[in-house]
C-alpha positions as protocol buffer text, in pm:
chain_id: "A"
residue {
  index: 1
  type: MET
  ca { x: -655 y: 5794 z: -1788 }
}
residue {
  index: 2
  type: HIS
  ca { x: -694 y: 5498 z: -2028 }
}
residue {
  index: 3
  type: SER
  ca { x: -928 y: 5199 z: -2008 }
}
residue {
  index: 4
  type: SER
  ca { x: -644 y: 4964 z: -2109 }
}
residue {
  index: 5
  type: ASN
  ca { x: -457 y: 5040 z: -1786 }
}
residue {
  index: 6
  type: HIS
  ca { x: -522 y: 4939 z: -1427 }
}
residue {
  index: 7
  type: ILE
  ca { x: -355 y: 5060 z: -1108 }
}
residue {
  index: 8
  type: ILE
  ca { x: -361 y: 4808 z: -824 }
}
residue {
  index: 9
  type: LYS
  ca { x: -260 y: 4932 z: -479 }
}
residue {
  index: 10
  type: PHE
  ca { x: -222 y: 4732 z: -159 }
}
residue {
  index: 11
  type: ALA
  ca { x: -71 y: 4908 z: 146 }
}
residue {
  index: 12
  type: ASP
  ca { x: 260 y: 5054 z: 21 }
}
residue {
  index: 13
  type: ASP
  ca { x: 281 y: 4823 z: -283 }
}
residue {
  index: 14
  type: MET
  ca { x: 157 y: 4950 z: -619 }
}
residue {
  index: 15
  type: THR
  ca { x: 130 y: 4777 z: -956 }
}
residue {
  index: 16
  type: VAL
  ca { x: 49 y: 4934 z: -1291 }
}
residue {
  index: 17
  type: VAL
  ca { x: -91 y: 4690 z: -1548 }
}
residue {
  index: 18
  type: GLY
  ca { x: -120 y: 4791 z: -1911 }
}
residue {
  index: 19
  type: LEU
  ca { x: -269 y: 4602 z: -2207 }
}
residue {
  index: 20
  type: ILE
  ca { x: -59 y: 4680 z: -2512 }
}
residue {
  index: 21
  type: SER
  ca { x: -205 y: 4605 z: -2854 }
}
residue {
  index: 22
  type: LYS
  ca { x: -62 y: 4674 z: -3200 }
}
residue {
  index: 23
  type: ASN
  ca { x: 264 y: 4784 z: -3036 }
}
residue {
  index: 24
  type: GLY
  ca { x: 94 y: 5095 z: -2899 }
}
residue {
  index: 25
  type: GLU
  ca { x: 269 y: 5163 z: -2568 }
}
residue {
  index: 26
  type: SER
  ca { x: 193 y: 5535 z: -2550 }
}
residue {
  index: 27
  type: ALA
  ca { x: -111 y: 5495 z: -2321 }
}
residue {
  index: 28
  type: TYR
  ca { x: 82 y: 5272 z: -2080 }
}
residue {
  index: 29
  type: ARG
  ca { x: 388 y: 5498 z: -2067 }
}
residue {
  index: 30
  type: GLU
  ca { x: 171 y: 5806 z: -2028 }
}
residue {
  index: 31
  type: GLU
  ca { x: -3 y: 5641 z: -1732 }
}
residue {
  index: 32
  type: VAL
  ca { x: 330 y: 5572 z: -1562 }
}
residue {
  index: 33
  type: GLN
  ca { x: 449 y: 5928 z: -1614 }
}
residue {
  index: 34
  type: ARG
  ca { x: 123 y: 6063 z: -1476 }
}
residue {
  index: 35
  type: LEU
  ca { x: 158 y: 5841 z: -1170 }
}
residue {
  index: 36
  type: THR
  ca { x: 515 y: 5960 z: -1121 }
}
residue {
  index: 37
  type: ALA
  ca { x: 404 y: 6323 z: -1137 }
}
residue {
  index: 38
  type: TRP
  ca { x: 122 y: 6253 z: -888 }
}
residue {
  index: 39
  type: CYS
  ca { x: 366 y: 6098 z: -640 }
}
residue {
  index: 40
  type: LYS
  ca { x: 596 y: 6398 z: -667 }
}
residue {
  index: 41
  type: ALA
  ca { x: 309 y: 6640 z: -617 }
}
residue {
  index: 42
  type: ASN
  ca { x: 198 y: 6451 z: -304 }
}
residue {
  index: 43
  type: ASN
  ca { x: 546 y: 6428 z: -146 }
}
residue {
  index: 44
  type: LEU
  ca { x: 587 y: 6058 z: -226 }
}
residue {
  index: 45
  type: SER
  ca { x: 907 y: 5914 z: -368 }
}
residue {
  index: 46
  type: LEU
  ca { x: 927 y: 5601 z: -581 }
}
residue {
  index: 47
  type: ASN
  ca { x: 1196 y: 5353 z: -480 }
}
residue {
  index: 48
  type: MET
  ca { x: 1368 y: 5288 z: -813 }
}
residue {
  index: 49
  type: GLU
  ca { x: 1566 y: 4994 z: -671 }
}
residue {
  index: 50
  type: LYS
  ca { x: 1242 y: 4809 z: -604 }
}
residue {
  index: 51
  type: THR
  ca { x: 1058 y: 4928 z: -914 }
}
residue {
  index: 52
  type: LYS
  ca { x: 1058 y: 4656 z: -1182 }
}
residue {
  index: 53
  type: GLN
  ca { x: 893 y: 4600 z: -1517 }
}
residue {
  index: 54
  type: MET
  ca { x: 778 y: 4261 z: -1648 }
}
residue {
  index: 55
  type: VAL
  ca { x: 647 y: 4198 z: -2000 }
}
residue {
  index: 56
  type: VAL
  ca { x: 408 y: 3910 z: -2075 }
}
residue {
  index: 57
  type: ASP
  ca { x: 434 y: 3852 z: -2449 }
}
residue {
  index: 58
  type: PHE
  ca { x: 296 y: 3541 z: -2622 }
}
residue {
  index: 59
  type: ARG
  ca { x: 344 y: 3660 z: -2978 }
}
residue {
  index: 60
  type: ARG
  ca { x: 532 y: 3430 z: -3213 }
}
residue {
  index: 61
  type: ALA
  ca { x: 755 y: 3712 z: -3338 }
}
residue {
  index: 62
  type: GLN
  ca { x: 873 y: 3877 z: -3019 }
}
residue {
  index: 63
  type: SER
  ca { x: 1086 y: 4188 z: -3017 }
}
residue {
  index: 64
  type: ASP
  ca { x: 1295 y: 4365 z: -2758 }
}
residue {
  index: 65
  type: HIS
  ca { x: 1104 y: 4603 z: -2535 }
}
residue {
  index: 66
  type: SER
  ca { x: 1255 y: 4937 z: -2445 }
}
residue {
  index: 67
  type: PRO
  ca { x: 1253 y: 4999 z: -2069 }
}
residue {
  index: 68
  type: LEU
  ca { x: 1045 y: 5264 z: -1898 }
}
residue {
  index: 69
  type: LYS
  ca { x: 1206 y: 5583 z: -1781 }
}
residue {
  index: 70
  type: ILE
  ca { x: 1114 y: 5731 z: -1446 }
}
residue {
  index: 71
  type: ASN
  ca { x: 1298 y: 6042 z: -1332 }
}
residue {
  index: 72
  type: VAL
  ca { x: 1564 y: 5988 z: -1600 }
}
residue {
  index: 73
  type: SER
  ca { x: 1629 y: 5633 z: -1469 }
}
residue {
  index: 74
  type: ASN
  ca { x: 1556 y: 5317 z: -1665 }
}
residue {
  index: 75
  type: VAL
  ca { x: 1326 y: 5067 z: -1496 }
}
residue {
  index: 76
  type: GLU
  ca { x: 1482 y: 4722 z: -1488 }
}
residue {
  index: 77
  type: ILE
  ca { x: 1304 y: 4461 z: -1700 }
}
residue {
  index: 78
  type: VAL
  ca { x: 1278 y: 4128 z: -1513 }
}
residue {
  index: 79
  type: LYS
  ca { x: 1156 y: 3781 z: -1603 }
}
residue {
  index: 80
  type: SER
  ca { x: 975 y: 3731 z: -1271 }
}
residue {
  index: 81
  type: THR
  ca { x: 847 y: 3944 z: -986 }
}
residue {
  index: 82
  type: LYS
  ca { x: 681 y: 3899 z: -651 }
}
residue {
  index: 83
  type: VAL
  ca { x: 323 y: 4021 z: -615 }
}
residue {
  index: 84
  type: LEU
  ca { x: 149 y: 4005 z: -276 }
}
residue {
  index: 85
  type: GLY
  ca { x: 351 y: 3706 z: -163 }
}
residue {
  index: 86
  type: PHE
  ca { x: 358 y: 3486 z: -474 }
}
residue {
  index: 87
  type: HIS
  ca { x: 598 y: 3476 z: -768 }
}
residue {
  index: 88
  type: LEU
  ca { x: 467 y: 3584 z: -1108 }
}
residue {
  index: 89
  type: VAL
  ca { x: 672 y: 3476 z: -1413 }
}
residue {
  index: 90
  type: GLU
  ca { x: 663 y: 3626 z: -1761 }
}
residue {
  index: 91
  type: ASP
  ca { x: 544 y: 3298 z: -1918 }
}
residue {
  index: 92
  type: LEU
  ca { x: 272 y: 3263 z: -1650 }
}
residue {
  index: 93
  type: THR
  ca { x: 401 y: 2928 z: -1524 }
}
residue {
  index: 94
  type: TRP
  ca { x: 406 y: 2850 z: -1152 }
}
residue {
  index: 95
  type: SER
  ca { x: 712 y: 2630 z: -1097 }
}
residue {
  index: 96
  type: LEU
  ca { x: 908 y: 2916 z: -940 }
}
residue {
  index: 97
  type: ASN
  ca { x: 621 y: 2996 z: -705 }
}
residue {
  index: 98
  type: THR
  ca { x: 586 y: 2627 z: -612 }
}
residue {
  index: 99
  type: SER
  ca { x: 959 y: 2601 z: -539 }
}
residue {
  index: 100
  type: SER
  ca { x: 942 y: 2902 z: -309 }
}
residue {
  index: 101
  type: ILE
  ca { x: 638 y: 2766 z: -124 }
}
residue {
  index: 102
  type: THR
  ca { x: 797 y: 2422 z: -92 }
}
residue {
  index: 103
  type: LYS
  ca { x: 1115 y: 2567 z: 56 }
}
residue {
  index: 104
  type: LYS
  ca { x: 924 y: 2767 z: 320 }
}
residue {
  index: 105
  type: ALA
  ca { x: 702 y: 2472 z: 412 }
}
residue {
  index: 106
  type: GLN
  ca { x: 997 y: 2233 z: 446 }
}
residue {
  index: 107
  type: GLN
  ca { x: 1165 y: 2472 z: 687 }
}
residue {
  index: 108
  type: CYS
  ca { x: 854 y: 2461 z: 907 }
}
residue {
  index: 109
  type: LEU
  ca { x: 858 y: 2079 z: 901 }
}
residue {
  index: 110
  type: TYR
  ca { x: 1174 y: 2097 z: 1112 }
}
residue {
  index: 111
  type: PHE
  ca { x: 988 y: 2277 z: 1392 }
}
residue {
  index: 112
  type: LEU
  ca { x: 700 y: 2030 z: 1362 }
}
residue {
  index: 113
  type: ARG
  ca { x: 945 y: 1745 z: 1420 }
}
residue {
  index: 114
  type: ARG
  ca { x: 1090 y: 1925 z: 1722 }
}
residue {
  index: 115
  type: LEU
  ca { x: 744 y: 1961 z: 1872 }
}
residue {
  index: 116
  type: ARG
  ca { x: 683 y: 1591 z: 1809 }
}
residue {
  index: 117
  type: LYS
  ca { x: 1001 y: 1503 z: 1996 }
}
residue {
  index: 118
  type: ALA
  ca { x: 875 y: 1715 z: 2284 }
}
residue {
  index: 119
  type: HIS
  ca { x: 580 y: 1469 z: 2304 }
}
residue {
  index: 120
  type: LEU
  ca { x: 312 y: 1727 z: 2232 }
}
residue {
  index: 121
  type: PRO
  ca { x: -33 y: 1578 z: 2161 }
}
residue {
  index: 122
  type: PRO
  ca { x: -158 y: 1545 z: 1800 }
}
residue {
  index: 123
  type: LEU
  ca { x: -417 y: 1819 z: 1855 }
}
residue {
  index: 124
  type: ILE
  ca { x: -149 y: 2081 z: 1924 }
}
residue {
  index: 125
  type: LEU
  ca { x: 68 y: 1949 z: 1641 }
}
residue {
  index: 126
  type: THR
  ca { x: -226 y: 1978 z: 1402 }
}
residue {
  index: 127
  type: THR
  ca { x: -293 y: 2333 z: 1518 }
}
residue {
  index: 128
  type: PHE
  ca { x: 71 y: 2422 z: 1454 }
}
residue {
  index: 129
  type: TYR
  ca { x: 53 y: 2260 z: 1110 }
}
residue {
  index: 130
  type: ARG
  ca { x: -258 y: 2455 z: 1009 }
}
residue {
  index: 131
  type: GLY
  ca { x: -117 y: 2784 z: 1132 }
}
residue {
  index: 132
  type: THR
  ca { x: 221 y: 2749 z: 961 }
}
residue {
  index: 133
  type: ILE
  ca { x: 264 y: 2480 z: 694 }
}
residue {
  index: 134
  type: GLN
  ca { x: -92 y: 2470 z: 562 }
}
residue {
  index: 135
  type: SER
  ca { x: -105 y: 2850 z: 570 }
}
residue {
  index: 136
  type: ILE
  ca { x: 204 y: 2860 z: 346 }
}
residue {
  index: 137
  type: LEU
  ca { x: 73 y: 2594 z: 107 }
}
residue {
  index: 138
  type: SER
  ca { x: -264 y: 2767 z: 68 }
}
residue {
  index: 139
  type: SER
  ca { x: -137 y: 3122 z: 28 }
}
residue {
  index: 140
  type: CYS
  ca { x: -315 y: 3271 z: -279 }
}
residue {
  index: 141
  type: ILE
  ca { x: -389 y: 2912 z: -384 }
}
residue {
  index: 142
  type: THR
  ca { x: -699 y: 3013 z: -583 }
}
residue {
  index: 143
  type: ALA
  ca { x: -477 y: 3218 z: -814 }
}
residue {
  index: 144
  type: TRP
  ca { x: -208 y: 2966 z: -906 }
}
residue {
  index: 145
  type: PHE
  ca { x: -293 y: 2605 z: -818 }
}
residue {
  index: 146
  type: GLN
  ca { x: -522 y: 2534 z: -1113 }
}
residue {
  index: 147
  type: ASN
  ca { x: -239 y: 2601 z: -1361 }
}
residue {
  index: 148
  type: CYS
  ca { x: 27 y: 2406 z: -1173 }
}
residue {
  index: 149
  type: THR
  ca { x: 189 y: 2107 z: -1340 }
}
residue {
  index: 150
  type: VAL
  ca { x: 129 y: 1755 z: -1210 }
}
residue {
  index: 151
  type: SER
  ca { x: 488 y: 1747 z: -1085 }
}
residue {
  index: 152
  type: ASP
  ca { x: 436 y: 2067 z: -884 }
}
residue {
  index: 153
  type: ARG
  ca { x: 117 y: 1932 z: -729 }
}
residue {
  index: 154
  type: MET
  ca { x: 290 y: 1609 z: -629 }
}
residue {
  index: 155
  type: THR
  ca { x: 571 y: 1809 z: -469 }
}
residue {
  index: 156
  type: LEU
  ca { x: 323 y: 2004 z: -257 }
}
residue {
  index: 157
  type: GLN
  ca { x: 131 y: 1688 z: -165 }
}
residue {
  index: 158
  type: ARG
  ca { x: 451 y: 1519 z: -44 }
}
residue {
  index: 159
  type: ILE
  ca { x: 483 y: 1791 z: 220 }
}
residue {
  index: 160
  type: VAL
  ca { x: 130 y: 1716 z: 340 }
}
residue {
  index: 161
  type: ARG
  ca { x: 208 y: 1343 z: 358 }
}
residue {
  index: 162
  type: THR
  ca { x: 528 y: 1412 z: 553 }
}
residue {
  index: 163
  type: ALA
  ca { x: 332 y: 1619 z: 802 }
}
residue {
  index: 164
  type: GLU
  ca { x: 78 y: 1336 z: 835 }
}
residue {
  index: 165
  type: LYS
  ca { x: 354 y: 1092 z: 927 }
}
residue {
  index: 166
  type: ILE
  ca { x: 498 y: 1332 z: 1185 }
}
residue {
  index: 167
  type: ILE
  ca { x: 164 y: 1413 z: 1349 }
}
residue {
  index: 168
  type: GLY
  ca { x: 10 y: 1069 z: 1306 }
}
residue {
  index: 169
  type: VAL
  ca { x: -328 y: 1191 z: 1182 }
}
residue {
  index: 170
  type: SER
  ca { x: -496 y: 1234 z: 844 }
}
residue {
  index: 171
  type: LEU
  ca { x: -474 y: 1585 z: 696 }
}
residue {
  index: 172
  type: PRO
  ca { x: -663 y: 1751 z: 407 }
}
residue {
  index: 173
  type: SER
  ca { x: -489 y: 1702 z: 73 }
}
residue {
  index: 174
  type: ILE
  ca { x: -366 y: 1999 z: -124 }
}
residue {
  index: 175
  type: MET
  ca { x: -647 y: 1940 z: -376 }
}
residue {
  index: 176
  type: ASP
  ca { x: -909 y: 1943 z: -99 }
}
residue {
  index: 177
  type: ILE
  ca { x: -768 y: 2269 z: 34 }
}
residue {
  index: 178
  type: TYR
  ca { x: -783 y: 2424 z: -313 }
}
residue {
  index: 179
  type: SER
  ca { x: -1140 y: 2304 z: -375 }
}
residue {
  index: 180
  type: THR
  ca { x: -1261 y: 2443 z: -44 }
}
residue {
  index: 181
  type: ARG
  ca { x: -1090 y: 2777 z: -100 }
}
residue {
  index: 182
  type: TYR
  ca { x: -1209 y: 2839 z: -456 }
}
residue {
  index: 183
  type: ILE
  ca { x: -1569 y: 2743 z: -373 }
}
residue {
  index: 184
  type: HIS
  ca { x: -1561 y: 2983 z: -78 }
}
residue {
  index: 185
  type: LYS
  ca { x: -1410 y: 3253 z: -300 }
}
residue {
  index: 186
  type: ALA
  ca { x: -1673 y: 3199 z: -571 }
}
residue {
  index: 187
  type: ASN
  ca { x: -1956 y: 3218 z: -318 }
}
residue {
  index: 188
  type: SER
  ca { x: -1819 y: 3540 z: -170 }
}
residue {
  index: 189
  type: ILE
  ca { x: -1800 y: 3699 z: -518 }
}
residue {
  index: 190
  type: VAL
  ca { x: -2155 y: 3593 z: -602 }
}
residue {
  index: 191
  type: ASP
  ca { x: -2282 y: 3742 z: -275 }
}
residue {
  index: 192
  type: ASP
  ca { x: -2100 y: 4073 z: -330 }
}
residue {
  index: 193
  type: PRO
  ca { x: -2252 y: 4283 z: -612 }
}
residue {
  index: 194
  type: THR
  ca { x: -1971 y: 4539 z: -576 }
}
residue {
  index: 195
  type: HIS
  ca { x: -1696 y: 4285 z: -653 }
}
residue {
  index: 196
  type: PRO
  ca { x: -1529 y: 4350 z: -993 }
}
residue {
  index: 197
  type: SER
  ca { x: -1581 y: 3984 z: -1094 }
}
residue {
  index: 198
  type: HIS
  ca { x: -1943 y: 3963 z: -980 }
}
residue {
  index: 199
  type: THR
  ca { x: -2077 y: 3993 z: -1336 }
}
residue {
  index: 200
  type: LEU
  ca { x: -1865 y: 3697 z: -1448 }
}
residue {
  index: 201
  type: PHE
  ca { x: -2081 y: 3458 z: -1248 }
}
residue {
  index: 202
  type: ALA
  ca { x: -2424 y: 3348 z: -1363 }
}
residue {
  index: 203
  type: LEU
  ca { x: -2653 y: 3126 z: -1164 }
}
residue {
  index: 204
  type: LEU
  ca { x: -2745 y: 2801 z: -1335 }
}
residue {
  index: 205
  type: LEU
  ca { x: -3109 y: 2701 z: -1314 }
}
residue {
  index: 206
  type: PHE
  ca { x: -3191 y: 2335 z: -1359 }
}
residue {
  index: 207
  type: VAL
  ca { x: -3545 y: 2267 z: -1473 }
}
residue {
  index: 208
  type: LYS
  ca { x: -3657 y: 1910 z: -1458 }
}
residue {
  index: 209
  type: SER
  ca { x: -3910 y: 1828 z: -1723 }
}
residue {
  index: 210
  type: PRO
  ca { x: -4201 y: 1605 z: -1615 }
}
residue {
  index: 211
  type: GLN
  ca { x: -4166 y: 1246 z: -1720 }
}
residue {
  index: 212
  type: SER
  ca { x: -4427 y: 1118 z: -1958 }
}
residue {
  index: 213
  type: THR
  ca { x: -4628 y: 830 z: -1824 }
}
residue {
  index: 214
  type: SER
  ca { x: -4728 y: 549 z: -2054 }
}
residue {
  index: 215
  type: GLU
  ca { x: -5063 y: 387 z: -2006 }
}
């Protein structure tokens, strides 16, 4: 209903994003109520236990935000939430997301060590690493890695180095994985005119001026 709001849906997960300016929350709240009414009219029920609200507020003078009300129930206001597999925090830092990724990847290192003790060849160990540990480390990496702290990046890289010692081969660094992924993502956006971010990319043309020759 309002240009300041966006509804993002993926499978059975739905997120309503609202840009609030000058403390005007009416458009955002109206959007949520309209969505609630639509769900009821289409025989869909919102799970209030899983419905959360997170406020990103960088104003110097912050104030308390009143919670949303859906079906006479207040929506819980949280400091962090999980969106499509990664953790989003109200201050837009990524330490919580890095900690979660690190924990999952370290658990998979145990199975990599077990396979090593079973005397599997490096090729199979590398395949296991790419399908499990590297897959965890690179999940949504184009969205969060650029804003990670140096400490977080070193923590992720230590997992890669540990896997290298277990397998006995050189593996792509976390920075190399990120670079490859974001270049691939940028190229796919440029090649897709229907992508919402397509207009944000502009091709750079380099024109080399002829050199003057002195006689």
